[in-house]
N, C-alpha and C positions, 0 to 999 in steps of 0.2 A: 606626274604633274599635279601640283597642289591645286585645289579649288578654293578660291577666296571669297568670303562674305564681304558685304559692303564695308563693314567696320574694319575687317582685316586689310582690305585693299586701301582704305584711307590711311591706315597705319603704315603700310608699306610705302605709300607715296610720301608720307611725312618723314619717315626715316631716310628715304632716298634723298629728300631735300636737305636733311641734316648732314648727309654725307657730302653735300656740295653740288648736287644737281638741282637747280631751281625748278620750282613747279611750272614756271612758264616754259622752260625747256622740255619738261615732260609733256606738256600740252602740244608744243610744236612737234615733238617726236610722234605723238599719237596721231596728229593730223597727217604727218608725212607717211606713216605706215598705212593709213587708210587710203591715201592717194596711190601709193604703190600697189596695193591690192586691187584697187579699181582699175589701174592701168593694165594689170595682168589679166583681170577677168573680162574687161570690156574694151580691149584694144581694137582699133585705135581710139583712144579716149577723146581726142579732139573732134571726132565726128559726132559726138553725142550732144544732146540738149539736156542739161543737168540742172536740177533744182536741189538746193541745199536748205533744209528746213531746220531752223535752230531754235532751241529754247534759251532761257535766260541764265542757266547755270553752267557748270564746267563742261557738261556734254555739249551744250551749244557752243562753248568756246572751242572745243575740238572741231566742231563743224565749221566754225569761222576760219580756222587754220586751213581746213580742206578747201573752203571757198577761195581764200586768198591765194593759195598755191595753184588752184585751177585757173584763177584769173591771171596770175603773173607768169605761170610756167606752161600751162597746157593750152589755154585759149580755146575752149570748146566752142562748138557751133552756137550754143546759147548757154548762158549761166544766169540763174536767178537765185538770190538769197532771200529766204522768207523767214522773218522773225515772228516768234509766237507772242511777243509782248514788247513793252517799252524798253528800248536799249538803255535808257537812263537808269533802269533798275538793276542793270548788270553790275557785278562787282569783281574785283581781283583780276585774275588771268583772263576770264571771259571778257570783261570790259576792255582790257588791254588789247585783246585780239579783235574786238569790234572796232576800236580806234585804228588799229593797223589796217583792217579791211577798208575803212574809209580813206586812209592815207594813200593807199595804192589806187584809189579811184573806183573801187567796186561798191556799188550802192545796194542797199537792202530794201525790201518791200515788206508789207504786212498783210497783203491779201494774195490769194491764189487766183490769177487771171486765166482766161482761156489759153493765152499764149503759154503760161507756165504749165498748164495741164497737158501740153503736148510734149513734156519732158520724156526722155527715154531712160534717164537714170535719176533716182532720188537718193540723196544722202539724208538719212534720218538721224538728226542730232537734237532731238527734242528733250528727251528725259533720260537720265542715267541711273547710276546706282543709288542716288539719294531718294528715289521714288518709293513710296510706301502707300498702299491703298490705290484704288482705281483712279485713273486720270479723269480730270474734270475740266470744265470750261474750255478755253481756247486750245490747250494741249489736246484735249479729247477730240475737238473738232478737227484739228490737224491730223491726228492719228486716223480718224475716219476718212479724211481726204486722201491720205497716203494710201490707204487700203482700197479705196473705191473711186477716187477721182482722177487717176492717172492711167488711162487704158493702155498706154504704150510702154510704161516704165517698169524697170526692175529696181529693187530697193536694197541699199547698203546701209545697215544700221551700225551706228558707232557705239561700241562697248556692249550694248544690249538693245534689243528692239524696244522702242518707247512704249511704255505701258506695263512692262513686266516689273515685278518686284525682284530685285537682284537675288534675294536669299530664298525665294519661294519657288516650288515646283508648280504652283497653281497661279495662273494669271489672275490678278485682282480685278481686272476689268478688261476693256477692249485694248488690244495691243497691236503694234505694227507687225505685219507678216512680211518678214525680210527674205530676200534671196541670198544675201550674204550678211554676216555679222562679224565685225572686226572688234575683238575685245583685247584688252591690254594687260600684259604681264602674266595673267593666269585666267582660266575660265571662272565664271561666276556660277553659283548653284543653278540659277534659272536656265542657264545655257546648256546644262548637261543632264537635267532632270526632266522627265516627262510629266505632264504635257507641255510645260512652258518651253522646253527645248525645241518643240515643233515650230515655234515662231522664228527661230534664228536662221533657218536656211543653212548654208554652208558656214561653219564656224572657223574663223581664223584667230589664232592667238598671237599677238604681236608684242615683241619686246620694245619698250620705250626708254629703257635706261635704269630700271630698278635692278640691283644685283640679286641674282637668284637666292643667295644665301639668306636674304632677309625673310624669305618665306619657305623655301624648300627645306631648310634645316630647322624650322621652328616647330617644336613638338606640340605647341598649343594649336597649330593648324592641323587638324586631324583628318580633313577630308581631301581625297585625291581622286584623280581620274585614272583609271586603269589604262595601260597602253603596252604594246609589245616590248618596249624598251625595258619594262620591269621583269620580263620573263624570257626574253629572246635567247638568253644563254642556255636555256633548257633544250634548245633545238639545234645545237651544234651537231655536226656529223658524229656518228658513233665510231668507236675505235674499230679497226678492221677485224680483230679477233673476238668480236662480240659473241655472246651466247645468251640463251634465254634466261639463264640463272642470274645474269647481271642486271636484269631490268624488272625484278620484282614479281611477286605472285599475289594477285588479288583474290580474296574470298568474297563472293557475293552470297549473302543469305537473303533470299527473296523468293517471291512467287508462291503460288498455291494452285490447286486444281482450278482450271478456268482462268487463271491469271499468269500464264506461263510467259507471255510476251514481255512483261515488265522485267522479269528475271533475265531473260535472254538478251534483251536490249542492254541491260546494265553490264552483263558479262562481255558482250560483243564490244561495247564502248570502251571497256577497260583495255581490251586487246588493241582496238584501233588507236587508243591513246599512246600505245607503245609498251604496255606491260608485257613482260616475258610470258606469263602464264595467268590464266583466269579459271577459277573453279566456281561453279554455281551450286550451292547447296539448297535443296528445296524439298517440298513434300514428295514422298515416294511416287504418288500417282501423277505428278507433274513432270518428273524427270525425263521421261522418254521424249515428250514434246519439246522440252527445253533443249535437249541435246540435238533435236532435229533441225533447229534453227541454224546452227553453225558447228561444223565438226571440230573447230579449234577450241571450243569450250569444253572443259572437263566438268564432271558433275559428281555430286554426292547426294544419295537418297536419304531422306530423314523421315522419322516417324511422323504420322499425321493425325490430325483430329478427325472427327466424324464428318466434317465438311471439306476435308482435303487441304487444310492449312497445316503449317508446321506445328508439331506438338511439343509440349513441355518435356516429353520423354527424351528429347535430344540431350537433356542435361544428365540423364542417367548414365552411369558407367563412363562418364567423361567423354561421351561421343563427340560433342561439339568442340571440346578442348583438343581432342586428337585431330579433328578436321582442320582446326585453326592453326595447328602447329606449323611453323615455318611459312605462314602467310604473312605478308608485310602490311597489308591494309585490308579492312573489312568494309564492305558496302552493305548496308542493312535497310530493309524496309519495302522496296517496291513490290507491289502485288501480294503482300503477306496477309492482308485481310484483318478483320477485327475480332476474331474469335477470342474469348477471354483467356484461353490457354496461350494463344499466340501473343496476345498483348503482354501477359505476364512474362513470357519467354523473352520478348523484345527488351523489356525493362532489365531483366537479368543480364542479357548479353551486353547492353550498353554499360552496365555497371561492372561486369566481370572481365570482359575482353581487354587484353593489354595492348592491342594494336590500335593505331589511329583508325578512326571509323567515320564513314560518311553515312549520315542518318537522314533518311528520306521517306516520303510517302506515309505508309501505315506505321512505320517506326516513329515518325513525328507525332502522329495521333496517339500513340501509346506512351509517349515520353513522360507526360505529367509534369510535375513541378521540380524535377530533379535538378539540383545544383551540381554541375560537372566540373567545378574547379578541382584541380589536383588529379584528374583522370588523364589518360592518354588523349591526344587531341581528338575532339569531336567536332565534326563539320556538319551543320544542319542546313538543309536546303529547302525551306518551305516556300510554297506559293502564298499569295496574300490570304487565301482562305485558311490554310494551315497556320499561318502566322497569327491570324485572328484567334484561332482556337488555342494556340500556345500562350497567348497573352491575355486571354479572356476579354478581348475587345471585338470590334466589328471590322469587316473588310474596309469600310469607309474610313474608319479611324486609322487603320494601318496605312492605307493609301495616302491619307492626308499628311502623314509624317513618316515616310518610309525610312529616311536616314535615322531619325530619332528613335523609332521603334526598333529597327535592326541593331543600332548601336547600344541602346539600353539593354536589350535582351542578351546580346553577346557579352556585355560586361557583367551583367547580373548572374548569368549562368556559367560563365567561364568557357564559352564555345566560340568557334568561328561560325558565322551565319551568312548564308547566301539567300537574300530575299529576292526571289525570282520575279520577273515581270519586265515591262519596258524599262530599260536602264536598271538592270539588276544591281542590288546593293550588296557589297561584301563587307562584313564587319568583323573585326578582330576582338579578342577578349580584353585587350588593353585600350579599346576605344577608338582605334584607327579605323577609317572607313574608306572604301574605294567605290567609285561609280563605274560600272561597266558600260562602255559606249556602243557595244554591238548587239545585234538582234533584229528580229523581223516579226511582223504580225503573222507571217506564214508559220511560225513555230507554235502557234496556239492550236496544237493538235496532240492527241494522246501519244505518250511515249517519249516526248522530247525531254521531259524531266528525268526519266530513267536513263537516257543517254548522258545527260549531264552528270548524274551520280557516278556512272561508270567512268566518264572522262576524268573526274576529280580523283577517283580511286586509282585509275591507271597511271596518271601522272605522278601522284603522290607515291605510288609503289616504286617508281623509277627514281624519284628524287626525294627521299625521305628527309634529307637535310634542308630542303627548300620548300617547306610546306606552303608558305604564302605565295611564292612564285608559281608553284604548281596549281594552287587554287585559282589565282588570277588568270593563269593561262587557260585552264579548263573552261572557265566562264566566258572568257573572251573568245576563244576558238569555237566554242559551242554556238555563240551568237553569230560569229563571222561565217561559219558554215551555213547557218540559217539564212544569212543575207545572200550568200552566193547561190544557195539552192533556190531561193525565192526568185532570183533573176531568171533561172532556167524553167522552173516549174510553175511559177506564179504563187500568189499567197494562198489560194484555195486548194490547189492540187498537191502541195508539199506535204510529205508525211515524215515521221520520225526517222525511219531508216534512210531517207535521203540525206540526212546529216552525214552518214558515213561516206557518201560519195564526194562530199565537198570538204570534209575535214582535212584531207591531205593538202589541198590548195591553201586552206587557212594556215596550216602548219608551215608550208613553204614560205608564205608571206612573213610569218614571224621569224623563221630561220634566216631569211635574207638579211634581217636587221643585224644579226649577230655574225653572219658569215657571208657577206656579199660576194658575188662572183666577180 
């Protein structure tokens, strides 16, 4: 599903009208969709006391459609239409809908009275995608009233919660805190990027008449929302005569003395993702402990440095080349440490290995400024701190423009990049970007990143011809397993290995989309 900026959305609306669907009909359809979702979420709708709070622009026009249909079709217990300003300043379709509201006998007011404050539902139609900068004046007063002045009400925002900037993840000022947001045609960036997305409540994307080919097939619209429909085909049932050799062999080069858990988690995650085999290669003194975590993991002992990290000596006599032979994917970095020998080794492996590689943790810190265009696929999985080091910026700068930073780095270095965090960003070398909608604060605990590295490697080993689908699936399922686990264990007690317990359920959800019972 594409994510549209304000400019892109206006262009889609314009082209839809050129195809023969008038903008007034698009507005009517928008209001109708909002009313339908209200009726589903708050049945029986006629029992409610409803306040529709409208601005002067097209967002207010959508609200006026809702108000007119409530008045003529639903007849709720009470209906109040509150205008933010002089209706005489309204133009175009919004003005037309204000006149239609008057024509059917529904009157608007300009003040919020105690009677209106008793509303049980509020329709927020104040400000839409044309908003830039913080709300001021009367709109700000009404935003504050919606948030604080209706003790009994839930809020349905039209298109986006008033006060948000459609294209920004950062609210520019005070914004409506909605329970539901009904947006049209496609999500807007503020509705799927944190922290702004936290204002939207439950998001509904409603079709209002724009043909999908106007945006879904437009290569200039590079931003999409990840969803199971993009990768559900990977989870179809396996053939009856399956064997482990059919599903790939992951080589994990990771760990060091005292950092065995990272390597083991990565190997275990590759197997849980469905890889047929997983081998963990690590420093000799770490191997016995790594092997003790799971008997399914195979191991390879490597020469080590004086502090127990993997030594450059693995390059002697083609040791690592022999180990990597017949492995489909390499996962590199978790728990390897920063010993100078190990750092140099990591750089050589990134350059020399012919297999697709997932580069994480200490391998990211060792990467330097290497341009990876022309290499086998390299998938980098930094958290914001690692991303800041890779780009020579600050965490604050990374977080202020997560999409731009991830996209620019992926394009300039020729890599796939997963910028982890709330609403992880997946960027491709050609500039396409996906926003991942799953995840939980419960996952802010050591080891969850190692699990993600293993999941990516495990899925890619099984589906080497479907790199992007495997990558999107791994990030989505990782976050979904965290959501499911947080429900059971809570946000504080959840630990990385709990992901393995809930991964099968997350996979079953995805599989159902491609193979419903």
